[in-house]
Backbone bond lengths (Angstrom), bond angles and torsions (degrees), N, CA, C in turn:
res aa  C-N    CA-C-N  psi(-1)  N-CA   C-N-CA  omega(-1)  CA-C   N-CA-C  phi
1 M - - - 1.416 - - 1.539 111.74 -
2 L 1.311 112.91 127.59 1.462 121.64 -174.67 1.467 110.98 -90.42
3 D 1.391 114.67 130.43 1.454 116.88 -177.27 1.618 111.14 -99.94
4 A 1.323 114.07 108.26 1.476 116.73 -177.57 1.559 115.50 -58.54
5 A 1.293 119.95 -23.53 1.492 120.80 173.83 1.427 114.86 -68.61
6 A 1.388 116.79 -16.28 1.435 113.71 172.27 1.441 122.70 -85.61
7 Y 1.374 111.11 3.77 1.423 113.82 -179.20 1.542 114.49 -94.54
8 N 1.289 120.79 8.66 1.433 126.07 -179.79 1.497 123.81 -121.21
9 P 1.402 117.35 31.60 1.410 118.20 179.67 1.495 111.48 -89.28
10 Y 1.339 123.23 44.12 1.485 128.91 -174.44 1.654 111.72 -68.67
11 L 1.276 110.69 139.82 1.384 109.93 176.27 1.551 107.55 -87.11
12 S 1.298 121.41 178.25 1.365 127.88 177.17 1.544 113.82 -63.60
13 P 1.263 119.48 153.04 1.430 121.63 -174.92 1.450 119.16 -54.95
14 G 1.331 118.14 -21.46 1.474 119.15 -176.81 1.531 113.44 -96.96
15 T 1.355 117.75 12.59 1.522 116.58 -172.70 1.553 114.16 -107.08
16 A 1.332 119.44 11.67 1.440 120.66 -179.34 1.612 106.84 -127.93
17 P 1.334 113.57 75.96 1.485 120.53 -172.83 1.564 112.62 -71.05
18 M 1.332 116.98 -21.18 1.543 118.61 -172.86 1.493 107.43 -71.94
19 F 1.349 121.65 -38.05 1.468 119.86 -177.09 1.396 110.96 -133.55
20 S 1.372 121.95 134.36 1.393 120.82 -171.07 1.623 111.26 -84.99
21 Y 1.267 114.92 -26.22 1.532 114.61 -174.41 1.540 112.24 -87.74
22 R 1.234 114.54 129.42 1.488 122.17 178.89 1.647 99.89 -132.06
23 H 1.300 112.29 120.95 1.440 117.33 -176.47 1.571 108.03 -72.85
24 A 1.354 116.73 -19.79 1.507 116.76 178.93 1.561 111.71 -52.63
25 F 1.340 114.76 -31.03 1.468 112.93 -176.13 1.628 110.89 -64.20
26 H 1.396 113.47 -25.42 1.478 113.55 -172.13 1.495 110.30 -117.31
27 A 1.357 120.17 15.20 1.454 119.56 -175.76 1.431 111.24 -64.42
28 G 1.408 118.42 134.70 1.430 127.66 179.71 1.547 112.46 80.83
29 N 1.266 122.98 9.12 1.491 125.64 179.76 1.606 106.89 -71.35
30 H 1.248 107.22 -176.86 1.542 118.90 179.99 1.544 110.91 -61.68
31 A 1.286 115.49 -32.51 1.508 115.21 -177.06 1.550 110.19 -80.78
32 D 1.343 117.34 -31.46 1.411 121.14 172.30 1.475 114.22 -60.88
33 C 1.440 111.19 -45.62 1.547 116.27 176.54 1.450 112.30 -55.81
34 L 1.425 120.22 -43.51 1.330 119.68 -175.58 1.588 111.20 -67.39
35 K 1.323 110.81 -46.68 1.591 120.06 -175.92 1.467 109.82 -58.59
36 H 1.381 115.92 -48.08 1.455 122.23 -171.90 1.428 116.56 -80.73
37 F 1.438 119.83 -27.46 1.405 115.49 175.71 1.575 109.63 -74.53
38 I 1.308 116.64 -32.07 1.444 119.98 173.60 1.570 110.90 -69.95
39 L 1.308 119.48 -35.16 1.495 119.78 176.92 1.539 107.12 -62.76
40 V 1.365 123.21 -43.58 1.361 126.39 -174.41 1.548 107.93 -61.40
41 A 1.374 110.41 -40.01 1.477 117.38 -173.86 1.565 108.82 -69.71
42 L 1.489 116.84 -39.01 1.488 118.92 177.80 1.506 106.03 -69.42
43 L 1.298 127.95 -36.83 1.403 128.67 -170.61 1.591 104.34 -69.44
44 R 1.319 115.91 -40.64 1.403 118.78 -174.60 1.510 107.92 -70.84
45 Y 1.267 124.37 -35.99 1.480 126.26 167.25 1.469 111.83 -56.58
46 M 1.271 116.09 -49.45 1.510 115.42 -174.11 1.515 111.57 -68.79
47 E 1.277 125.31 -25.16 1.418 123.88 176.06 1.502 111.62 -85.46
48 Q 1.211 122.56 6.27 1.411 118.76 171.17 1.517 120.42 -75.91
49 K 1.456 110.49 -10.82 1.445 117.37 174.37 1.576 107.11 -110.65
50 D 1.393 112.43 144.17 1.451 114.94 -176.86 1.571 118.42 -60.66
51 K 1.360 109.57 -28.80 1.377 117.76 -169.94 1.478 113.23 -67.63
52 P 1.354 122.51 132.81 1.489 123.43 -175.72 1.496 113.07 -59.82
53 F 1.440 113.89 154.92 1.382 117.69 174.49 1.540 109.48 -137.87
54 S 1.484 117.09 165.61 1.331 116.06 174.76 1.547 109.60 -115.89
55 L 1.455 113.55 144.93 1.398 116.96 176.01 1.591 101.93 -113.62
56 I 1.346 112.94 125.87 1.469 124.91 -178.13 1.495 108.55 -115.17
57 D 1.339 113.06 112.44 1.474 121.12 179.74 1.514 109.30 -105.53
58 T 1.285 116.17 114.68 1.531 122.47 -176.34 1.474 114.34 -73.44
59 H 1.226 110.78 -27.61 1.642 113.38 -171.99 1.619 104.83 -142.26
60 A 1.383 110.66 77.03 1.450 111.07 -161.09 1.546 112.15 -83.25
61 G 1.376 119.76 -14.45 1.424 117.90 -178.78 1.481 112.07 71.91
62 A 1.339 115.94 -157.58 1.500 123.04 -172.52 1.465 109.05 -88.35
63 G 1.299 123.35 -7.17 1.536 124.75 177.68 1.520 111.52 101.18
64 A 1.186 118.40 -44.60 1.414 125.88 178.40 1.476 111.98 -166.19
65 Y 1.474 118.55 162.74 1.467 118.95 -165.04 1.596 103.72 -137.79
66 G 1.395 109.34 153.47 1.537 114.09 171.12 1.514 104.89 -97.04
67 L 1.244 115.16 147.92 1.477 125.10 -175.57 1.515 111.04 -107.24
68 D 1.304 118.36 -15.33 1.377 120.39 -176.24 1.574 118.85 -102.65
69 A 1.316 114.60 9.71 1.408 122.07 179.44 1.414 112.50 -158.31
70 G 1.319 122.27 167.81 1.481 126.52 166.78 1.696 109.27 72.75
71 Y 1.259 109.82 -145.39 1.371 122.67 -176.70 1.587 114.02 -50.86
72 A 1.391 115.17 -46.68 1.416 116.98 -174.11 1.420 118.71 -64.99
73 M 1.433 111.63 -14.92 1.436 117.72 -176.54 1.512 109.43 -85.38
74 K 1.213 118.81 -14.40 1.585 124.81 -178.36 1.458 113.21 -51.20
75 N 1.404 112.45 -57.29 1.444 116.67 -179.00 1.476 111.39 -122.81
76 S 1.344 116.02 -0.19 1.523 122.12 172.90 1.538 109.95 50.70
77 E 1.438 118.81 45.15 1.390 119.11 -177.11 1.554 119.02 -61.15
78 W 1.441 109.10 -22.64 1.386 117.27 -178.31 1.566 113.15 -67.53
79 E 1.281 116.13 -13.75 1.511 119.24 179.99 1.480 107.06 -77.18
80 G 1.272 122.85 -23.01 1.478 124.57 166.88 1.493 118.55 -89.31
81 G 1.352 114.12 5.48 1.487 120.82 179.48 1.487 111.90 -122.28
82 I 1.331 113.03 -102.19 1.522 118.86 -173.06 1.490 110.25 -63.48
83 A 1.285 118.53 -30.01 1.506 114.88 -179.90 1.598 111.03 -64.37
84 R 1.310 117.72 -27.11 1.466 115.31 -179.42 1.566 110.95 -75.75
85 L 1.249 115.68 -17.24 1.512 115.49 -176.96 1.448 108.95 -105.23
86 W 1.399 121.03 -1.52 1.362 122.15 -171.59 1.536 117.17 -63.80
87 Q 1.184 114.95 -42.94 1.504 125.14 -176.67 1.532 113.53 -95.53
88 R 1.332 113.24 3.29 1.567 112.23 179.47 1.542 112.18 -74.58
89 T 1.292 112.75 139.21 1.462 116.85 173.08 1.476 111.06 -119.53
90 D 1.318 121.20 12.68 1.465 128.03 -174.68 1.497 109.53 -115.99
91 L 1.265 122.93 12.84 1.481 124.20 -176.63 1.452 113.88 -74.49
92 P 1.448 115.67 148.95 1.471 114.64 177.39 1.526 109.66 -66.98
93 P 1.362 115.02 161.62 1.428 112.17 -170.43 1.565 121.74 -60.14
94 A 1.326 115.59 -26.98 1.429 117.78 179.77 1.582 109.83 -68.01
95 L 1.380 114.35 -48.06 1.489 124.20 177.97 1.548 105.55 -62.14
96 A 1.277 119.81 -45.98 1.434 119.75 -176.60 1.608 111.69 -64.24
97 D 1.249 117.11 -34.19 1.497 124.87 175.38 1.449 110.51 -61.64
98 F 1.237 116.41 -42.92 1.620 121.98 179.62 1.572 108.55 -69.98
99 V 1.257 117.36 -45.97 1.457 118.59 179.41 1.499 116.08 -66.51
100 E 1.368 113.98 -31.44 1.463 118.13 178.05 1.489 106.23 -65.88
101 L 1.360 114.50 -47.95 1.559 117.44 -179.69 1.477 112.28 -48.37
102 V 1.363 115.40 -50.21 1.490 123.90 -179.43 1.558 108.08 -58.40
103 R 1.357 117.12 -48.47 1.454 121.96 -175.26 1.667 106.10 -60.25
104 G 1.302 112.80 -33.15 1.470 115.46 -176.67 1.475 119.13 -68.01
105 M 1.310 118.80 -15.16 1.438 125.52 171.48 1.421 113.38 -96.12
106 N 1.394 121.49 5.26 1.418 124.27 179.08 1.580 108.17 -123.90
107 S 1.325 111.75 89.65 1.479 115.61 -177.54 1.406 114.11 -65.85
108 S 1.403 118.15 -18.03 1.521 116.80 -176.04 1.495 106.88 -82.80
109 G 1.302 124.65 -3.98 1.430 124.93 -178.32 1.479 118.02 83.99
110 K 1.489 112.70 -8.56 1.381 126.93 175.95 1.592 112.49 -99.56
111 P 1.326 119.89 146.56 1.532 118.22 174.13 1.558 106.80 -74.08
112 T 1.359 112.81 93.33 1.472 120.60 171.60 1.465 111.92 -101.36
113 F 1.403 117.92 -32.43 1.472 118.06 178.46 1.447 103.92 -127.89
114 Y 1.384 110.96 155.69 1.513 120.70 179.32 1.579 107.65 -129.48
115 P 1.282 119.54 131.53 1.520 121.24 175.69 1.394 113.91 -74.17
116 G 1.359 115.69 139.06 1.404 118.51 161.55 1.555 110.14 -85.87
117 S 1.351 112.04 -176.81 1.442 120.97 -175.97 1.574 108.26 -60.73
118 P 1.341 119.23 -43.06 1.461 116.16 177.45 1.496 117.87 -63.64
119 Y 1.232 118.84 -31.14 1.561 124.58 171.68 1.397 108.05 -62.06
120 I 1.353 115.40 -55.07 1.502 122.57 -175.58 1.498 109.42 -54.17
121 A 1.295 121.07 -55.36 1.453 132.74 178.56 1.473 110.04 -48.72
122 H 1.403 114.48 -54.16 1.416 120.31 -170.75 1.619 109.51 -63.91
123 K 1.290 109.93 -45.04 1.555 120.69 176.63 1.481 114.27 -49.45
124 L 1.333 114.01 -42.00 1.444 121.57 -167.09 1.606 109.30 -98.83
125 M 1.233 116.77 -22.18 1.527 116.63 -174.32 1.563 108.26 -79.82
126 R 1.407 107.95 148.85 1.407 118.67 177.83 1.609 113.00 -83.08
127 E 1.330 110.94 167.16 1.487 111.87 -170.45 1.492 110.37 -59.43
128 H 1.361 123.01 -29.91 1.517 124.37 -170.39 1.535 107.60 -93.55
129 D 1.339 120.16 2.44 1.385 125.11 174.17 1.613 114.25 -83.83
130 R 1.209 116.49 154.42 1.462 116.41 179.94 1.518 114.18 -121.94
131 L 1.385 115.28 144.62 1.454 120.70 -178.21 1.590 105.86 -121.78
132 R 1.348 109.71 129.11 1.458 112.98 -176.86 1.511 106.19 -127.29
133 L 1.419 116.82 115.18 1.465 124.72 -168.92 1.535 109.48 -108.61
134 Y 1.242 119.20 135.43 1.583 123.47 167.66 1.404 111.52 -127.13
135 E 1.283 114.12 143.42 1.432 119.44 179.87 1.519 109.03 -159.33
136 M 1.312 120.92 138.88 1.480 124.57 -172.84 1.551 111.52 -96.98
137 H 1.388 115.53 -32.27 1.447 117.99 -172.81 1.533 107.37 -67.96
138 P 1.337 120.99 127.60 1.389 126.51 -175.70 1.529 112.85 -58.64
139 T 1.313 118.39 -47.93 1.473 122.10 -176.19 1.521 103.92 -71.20
140 D 1.344 125.71 -50.09 1.415 119.98 -175.60 1.475 112.23 -62.05
141 V 1.409 121.89 -41.12 1.399 121.50 -174.27 1.623 105.94 -71.83
142 D 1.312 121.55 -25.50 1.447 121.71 178.92 1.626 101.21 -69.50
143 L 1.309 125.53 -47.64 1.368 129.39 -179.74 1.494 114.14 -58.51
144 L 1.405 110.61 -40.34 1.561 119.64 176.04 1.477 112.19 -62.22
145 G 1.377 116.17 -41.54 1.419 119.94 179.59 1.455 112.85 -69.78
146 K 1.323 120.77 -34.31 1.485 122.11 178.46 1.526 113.59 -73.82
147 T 1.460 112.24 -32.80 1.343 114.68 175.12 1.570 115.58 -64.52
148 F 1.256 113.11 -33.95 1.542 116.56 -178.64 1.541 114.24 -110.81
149 Q 1.386 115.64 28.41 1.388 118.48 -172.91 1.613 115.15 -75.88
150 N 1.339 109.77 -11.21 1.444 115.52 175.95 1.525 113.45 -115.17
151 A 1.329 113.33 22.98 1.542 116.80 -173.70 1.527 108.99 -90.66
152 G 1.355 118.62 -11.41 1.503 121.56 177.98 1.441 106.77 75.07
153 R 1.365 113.47 -155.62 1.509 124.20 -174.31 1.554 111.93 -72.50
154 Q 1.204 121.80 -9.40 1.402 122.95 -178.36 1.576 109.40 -70.27
155 V 1.335 117.26 -32.37 1.469 120.20 179.41 1.508 114.16 -117.56
156 M 1.269 117.90 129.55 1.504 119.10 175.37 1.534 105.38 -124.14
157 V 1.302 113.28 128.76 1.405 128.33 176.79 1.556 111.53 -106.19
158 T 1.358 114.01 128.11 1.438 117.07 -176.42 1.555 107.05 -135.05
159 R 1.317 114.57 133.27 1.475 119.49 169.62 1.418 104.68 -85.65
160 G 1.229 119.18 114.27 1.457 123.26 178.16 1.489 110.86 169.64
161 D 1.309 113.87 -175.47 1.475 129.91 -171.73 1.560 105.06 -76.49
162 G 1.364 112.32 111.86 1.473 114.02 -177.10 1.519 116.54 -71.02
163 Y 1.317 114.47 -26.25 1.446 119.07 176.04 1.491 112.31 -64.33
164 A 1.441 116.25 -45.54 1.473 120.29 172.45 1.522 116.16 -66.12
165 G 1.398 110.50 -32.95 1.462 114.61 177.95 1.580 113.30 -62.44
166 L 1.375 110.88 -47.13 1.351 115.06 177.73 1.564 117.71 -54.46
167 K 1.320 110.83 -44.37 1.496 118.50 177.73 1.563 111.96 -63.72
168 S 1.384 116.00 -30.80 1.457 118.54 176.98 1.494 113.41 -67.54
169 L 1.286 117.20 -32.11 1.456 119.75 -172.84 1.498 113.99 -95.51
170 L 1.251 121.89 6.57 1.473 126.15 177.59 1.348 111.78 -102.19
171 P 1.361 121.29 133.82 1.534 123.89 -4.60 1.493 108.54 -82.75
172 P 1.379 114.45 148.48 1.506 116.96 -179.38 1.510 109.19 -71.97
173 P 1.277 113.43 163.39 1.574 118.29 -176.52 1.529 110.20 -69.48
174 S 1.269 121.07 -28.81 1.474 126.33 174.99 1.652 113.22 -72.83
175 R 1.392 116.38 -24.46 1.451 125.08 -172.45 1.444 110.20 63.92
176 R 1.410 119.78 26.87 1.393 127.00 164.34 1.548 113.64 -132.13
177 A 1.323 116.48 128.42 1.484 114.46 -174.05 1.642 105.48 -154.94
178 L 1.252 109.93 147.73 1.435 121.23 172.23 1.625 103.84 -129.29
179 A 1.303 110.70 121.71 1.561 118.23 178.33 1.498 110.32 -113.20
180 L 1.315 113.17 126.35 1.436 121.57 176.86 1.508 106.24 -99.37
181 I 1.302 123.71 122.11 1.418 128.16 176.95 1.642 106.94 -118.48
182 D 1.244 115.46 110.24 1.486 117.26 177.64 1.547 115.92 -149.85
183 P 1.402 107.92 70.75 1.472 115.23 177.08 1.598 111.88 -66.28
184 S 1.251 118.70 167.64 1.444 120.73 179.62 1.540 119.24 -77.01
185 Y 1.380 108.89 -23.41 1.477 119.68 175.00 1.571 109.89 70.32
186 E 1.340 112.81 22.18 1.471 115.32 171.42 1.542 107.81 -71.69
187 D 1.408 115.90 -35.72 1.340 119.66 174.69 1.643 109.79 -85.68
188 K 1.212 118.31 121.25 1.396 123.20 -177.22 1.530 113.96 -56.69
189 R 1.318 112.91 -27.72 1.475 117.90 175.27 1.468 119.24 -58.05
190 D 1.400 114.08 -21.79 1.417 122.39 -172.85 1.557 104.97 -63.22
191 Y 1.426 112.86 -36.37 1.550 116.05 -173.96 1.608 110.78 -57.78
192 S 1.290 112.52 -43.53 1.399 116.28 -178.05 1.568 116.51 -79.07
193 Q 1.384 107.42 -29.77 1.431 117.94 -178.29 1.497 110.89 -73.40
194 V 1.314 119.50 -36.02 1.471 122.27 169.79 1.574 120.65 -52.62
195 V 1.502 105.20 -44.79 1.444 112.90 179.76 1.565 111.47 -70.05
196 Q 1.369 113.25 -41.01 1.466 114.67 -177.94 1.442 112.24 -68.10
197 T 1.293 120.14 -33.58 1.404 126.08 -178.01 1.519 110.56 -68.78
198 L 1.333 114.93 -35.11 1.507 114.17 175.51 1.526 112.82 -72.22
199 K 1.235 119.33 -30.65 1.462 127.35 -175.18 1.552 100.56 -69.34
200 D 1.409 115.05 -56.34 1.533 122.25 -178.36 1.595 110.51 -54.08
201 S 1.392 112.05 -42.91 1.428 115.94 -176.65 1.601 114.27 -65.91
202 L 1.351 113.36 -36.10 1.483 116.25 179.73 1.496 108.60 -68.85
203 T 1.416 116.09 -33.01 1.426 113.62 178.60 1.552 114.22 -67.68
204 R 1.337 119.06 -28.81 1.381 124.21 -173.71 1.557 105.72 -91.86
205 F 1.340 121.03 -35.21 1.402 121.47 179.25 1.409 111.77 -149.79
206 A 1.467 118.51 89.97 1.328 122.84 -164.13 1.570 111.32 -74.43
207 T 1.287 118.44 -17.78 1.532 117.51 -175.46 1.613 110.94 -99.85
208 G 1.195 117.15 8.34 1.448 120.23 176.01 1.533 111.46 -73.10
209 T 1.362 110.79 155.43 1.524 115.81 178.30 1.576 104.57 -104.51
210 Y 1.514 116.80 128.90 1.365 124.00 -171.73 1.507 103.70 -123.26
211 A 1.406 117.35 124.92 1.473 122.17 -178.63 1.497 106.35 -114.75
212 V 1.274 118.03 121.45 1.535 119.89 179.67 1.512 104.38 -116.14
213 W 1.252 118.55 133.87 1.523 126.60 169.95 1.554 103.44 -101.92
214 Y 1.445 110.59 141.27 1.485 114.69 174.37 1.519 104.15 -148.90
215 P 1.333 111.45 160.00 1.504 118.72 -172.14 1.557 108.22 -95.75
216 L 1.252 119.48 153.87 1.449 123.48 167.89 1.517 106.37 -98.82
217 L 1.320 111.04 111.65 1.543 121.52 -175.28 1.492 108.32 -133.84
218 P 1.403 118.52 161.83 1.585 121.57 175.96 1.463 107.53 -79.01
219 R 1.352 123.89 -11.25 1.446 114.78 -178.48 1.430 116.00 -66.10
220 P 1.400 118.31 152.47 1.414 116.79 -175.82 1.584 118.78 -61.87
221 E 1.357 112.09 -37.15 1.367 118.01 177.75 1.586 116.51 -57.13
222 A 1.339 109.36 -42.97 1.514 118.81 175.01 1.486 110.37 -62.43
223 Q 1.373 118.54 -45.66 1.427 122.96 -174.34 1.533 112.37 -66.93
224 R 1.294 116.82 -25.98 1.459 122.52 179.35 1.523 115.71 -85.80
225 L 1.376 112.17 -26.29 1.576 116.29 -169.68 1.530 110.65 -58.09
226 P 1.388 123.65 -43.41 1.372 117.57 178.91 1.373 123.49 -55.33
227 D 1.408 117.79 -40.67 1.375 127.27 173.20 1.622 111.92 -61.79
228 R 1.390 114.90 -39.49 1.387 118.00 174.06 1.435 115.07 -58.70
229 L 1.376 113.44 -46.99 1.467 122.68 -177.35 1.546 109.21 -61.58
230 H 1.319 114.52 -44.76 1.437 119.12 -176.33 1.486 116.49 -67.77
231 A 1.362 114.65 -18.90 1.487 121.57 176.14 1.628 111.85 -74.10
232 I 1.273 115.07 -18.88 1.499 120.05 178.79 1.435 109.75 -55.61
233 Q 1.338 121.36 130.02 1.521 124.23 -176.35 1.613 108.58 -85.50
234 A 1.212 113.59 82.08 1.507 121.44 174.85 1.560 107.29 -162.37
235 E 1.310 114.01 172.16 1.414 116.83 176.42 1.493 108.36 -83.93
236 W 1.392 116.86 132.42 1.389 121.91 -174.13 1.569 113.58 -143.42
237 L 1.359 113.32 166.99 1.574 116.11 176.29 1.614 98.78 -139.89
238 D 1.358 111.92 140.11 1.349 119.58 175.98 1.483 111.71 -125.51
239 V 1.301 120.56 127.30 1.540 115.06 175.68 1.463 102.12 -131.13
240 R 1.334 113.77 142.30 1.577 128.95 174.92 1.396 111.00 -125.32
241 L 1.345 110.13 140.63 1.465 121.76 176.01 1.551 107.23 -128.43
242 Q 1.293 111.47 116.68 1.535 120.02 174.78 1.531 109.44 -106.39
243 V 1.244 114.06 120.28 1.507 121.28 -176.58 1.538 116.36 -90.85
244 S 1.382 114.33 -16.47 1.445 119.70 -170.58 1.578 108.11 -149.79
245 R 1.285 116.21 171.94 1.426 118.70 168.54 1.485 109.83 -65.19
246 A 1.291 119.81 150.57 1.493 125.59 -179.86 1.484 108.28 -65.59
247 G 1.437 111.08 131.39 1.513 111.45 -173.60 1.568 100.94 -145.24
248 P 1.340 116.82 -161.81 1.428 120.99 -177.14 1.531 114.54 -70.54
249 G 1.369 114.13 -24.73 1.466 116.50 -176.86 1.570 110.82 -104.14
250 M 1.347 114.74 -160.52 1.474 118.47 -178.72 1.497 108.90 -81.75
251 F 1.378 115.34 121.01 1.398 117.72 -175.51 1.513 113.13 -112.44
252 G 1.409 117.40 13.89 1.467 128.87 171.07 1.390 110.98 164.45
253 S 1.335 116.80 -166.20 1.469 118.35 -174.36 1.686 102.66 -160.67
254 G 1.284 106.45 175.01 1.465 115.18 -172.83 1.624 110.10 -141.25
255 M 1.332 114.92 159.86 1.455 122.35 174.00 1.485 105.37 -123.49
256 F 1.378 121.48 126.74 1.417 125.75 178.02 1.496 105.81 -116.54
257 I 1.390 121.63 114.52 1.496 124.78 -175.26 1.421 104.66 -113.25
258 L 1.413 120.18 123.35 1.436 127.13 159.98 1.485 110.16 -88.38
259 N 1.444 110.58 138.92 1.403 119.51 -174.05 1.477 114.89 54.39
260 P 1.339 118.33 55.56 1.435 124.06 -177.31 1.523 114.36 -72.35
261 P 1.330 114.64 144.85 1.485 114.11 177.78 1.630 108.58 -59.74
262 W 1.293 113.56 147.63 1.453 120.75 -174.72 1.648 111.28 -63.48
263 T 1.311 114.81 -18.99 1.495 119.63 179.05 1.484 112.62 -85.71
264 L 1.344 119.12 -9.29 1.536 119.08 -163.57 1.479 106.47 -72.24
265 R 1.367 118.46 -37.05 1.525 119.20 -172.11 1.521 108.44 -63.76
266 A 1.453 115.45 -48.85 1.398 115.68 179.07 1.624 113.32 -58.91
267 T 1.297 116.97 -34.77 1.466 122.62 -177.68 1.517 105.95 -64.75
268 L 1.362 118.70 -53.44 1.403 121.60 -179.51 1.557 112.68 -61.57
269 T 1.324 116.85 -31.44 1.620 118.21 -176.11 1.504 100.97 -68.05
270 E 1.292 123.20 -36.70 1.374 126.57 -173.21 1.538 112.68 -76.67
271 C 1.398 112.60 -35.98 1.555 118.39 -165.69 1.509 107.29 -95.48
272 M 1.358 123.96 -33.93 1.388 124.29 -169.09 1.483 117.88 -65.47
273 P 1.380 117.21 -36.91 1.468 117.31 174.63 1.709 111.35 -61.18
274 V 1.218 107.22 -41.84 1.574 111.90 178.18 1.496 113.38 -63.59
275 L 1.330 112.01 -47.44 1.484 120.08 179.16 1.632 112.30 -57.77
276 K 1.373 107.68 -46.13 1.459 109.55 -177.12 1.595 109.46 -69.32
277 D 1.193 123.66 -31.60 1.450 125.44 -177.25 1.530 105.48 -72.55
278 A 1.300 116.90 -40.11 1.624 121.08 -178.68 1.525 109.12 -67.67
279 L 1.331 118.46 -37.99 1.506 116.95 -168.44 1.577 109.78 -108.42
280 A 1.273 118.38 4.81 1.496 122.91 173.21 1.541 114.02 -50.86
281 Q 1.332 115.12 128.45 1.504 116.91 173.16 1.406 115.27 -98.39
282 D 1.446 114.03 -21.57 1.599 113.86 -177.97 1.605 96.47 -168.36
283 E 1.327 113.29 -176.90 1.414 125.16 -174.52 1.474 111.74 -61.96
284 G 1.271 119.51 -15.15 1.507 119.29 179.21 1.432 119.54 -82.06
285 A 1.287 112.46 5.00 1.593 118.71 178.01 1.492 113.74 -70.77
286 G 1.233 113.58 146.00 1.656 122.64 -177.44 1.439 106.08 -172.25
287 F 1.442 105.18 174.78 1.514 112.21 175.32 1.586 103.69 -152.68
288 Q 1.309 109.96 162.42 1.412 121.97 -179.09 1.477 111.80 -144.42
289 I 1.403 118.05 131.26 1.390 123.37 170.31 1.436 109.43 -116.18
290 T 1.441 117.65 130.27 1.371 122.76 -173.06 1.536 106.51 -130.64
291 T 1.333 117.94 147.15 1.572 114.07 174.12 1.557 101.58 -134.91
292 S 1.286 109.66 166.85 1.416 124.87 -177.55 1.508 116.49 -60.24
293 D 1.252 119.65 -31.16 1.454 132.91 -171.88 1.528 115.18 -102.92
294 M 1.263 114.26 4.61 1.624 112.58 -176.12 1.443 107.27 -163.99
295 A 1.380 111.31 174.04 1.464 121.11 173.72 1.554 109.26 -70.52
296 P 1.305 119.94 168.25 1.482 117.02 172.85 1.488 116.53 -42.19
297 V 1.355 116.75 129.99 1.446 118.07 -175.91 1.565 106.62 -81.50
298 K 1.227 117.96 -33.70 1.485 122.33 -177.61 1.549 107.26 -148.88
299 R 1.410 110.98 138.19 1.394 112.96 -178.17 1.516 110.37 -150.65
300 E 1.267 119.84 146.12 1.440 125.40 167.64 1.558 104.59 -130.74
301 P 1.358 116.56 150.52 1.501 120.86 -165.65 1.564 111.52 -52.26
302 F 1.344 106.21 136.66 1.517 114.62 168.90 1.544 109.62 -111.28
303 Q 1.234 117.41 158.44 1.495 120.66 179.33 1.524 111.37 -121.85
304 H 1.226 114.72 127.36 1.459 127.05 172.89 1.558 106.67 59.20
305 S 1.379 118.07 41.39 1.408 122.54 170.91 1.415 114.15 -99.92
306 R 1.309 118.10 121.08 1.516 116.67 -173.94 1.650 111.01 -91.82
307 A 1.366 114.40 -5.94 1.504 116.14 -176.85 1.474 105.70 -69.29
308 K 1.308 118.34 136.51 1.412 124.57 173.98 1.576 111.85 -115.70
309 P 1.434 109.16 147.73 1.509 114.03 179.10 1.555 107.70 -64.06
310 A 1.338 114.83 150.34 1.403 122.07 175.98 1.540 113.96 -62.75
311 P 1.148 122.28 135.95 1.532 127.04 171.87 1.461 110.87 -54.55
312 R 1.419 116.18 151.20 1.423 119.75 178.34 1.599 105.32 -70.29
313 T 1.305 110.61 137.62 1.532 111.95 -177.66 1.499 107.51 -139.43
314 R 1.356 118.49 2.52 1.392 122.38 169.73 1.455 116.62 -125.23
């Protein structure tokens, strides 16, 4: 049993000098809503078969986050994310499934806690599935370990390089795996490392499903990343959510999935218009769904986005 109250012993923002990025500042924001509703959909698909699978999270963070104290209160980014979905009763099934999972960890009925990817995965995985978590931040990995200290062999927490960790775990014994790769991208090397990791992973385990989160930013590395991902020779789906006009900071994010479930495109086509309308900050909001074998299947206007859909190759 995981205790949500254990997820919020955060120090003040000035007490972690080794690493500047703390996801607790951003927990529950628009990017988390996109990433985690898709993660729930992927896990639901994986569990349709009896055969066990492994979920490998390369940048696991702290596991889950408090929204009513500490880092999350600094900018209250969750108010522009999960809070806008909290009371909705008209959401498409896949979005409603995600929101209900978040509500389930908040017994007060108010958004006090927000689940990270490890919590979501553990909540949905079956007893014979496996969860492998990597995190570099010393404080976050300690919290992560404490969160799952009673999870037994099902969950393994490692302080280390998630890119290398993923490589070491492929192929998994069950020959079924979902990898979530979501670095902060504060280190510019992440943009190249993500692409190389996907290529290496396909060489080791070509049938795995690989989900990459990425930010929409004005920096050149971020603008080039979608085209670099689209050039990978495999079946893929790319979905981008822009919540505001392009500016100096992050104005949206995307999820790129290699070997996506065949059901995912229809799920996104149904959910993305609703998610865009719910999370839009101004008239610059839009979304785009692109696949490896066709032009964008659904699109609403983007502003100042240099990413182009992949050409038809099949």
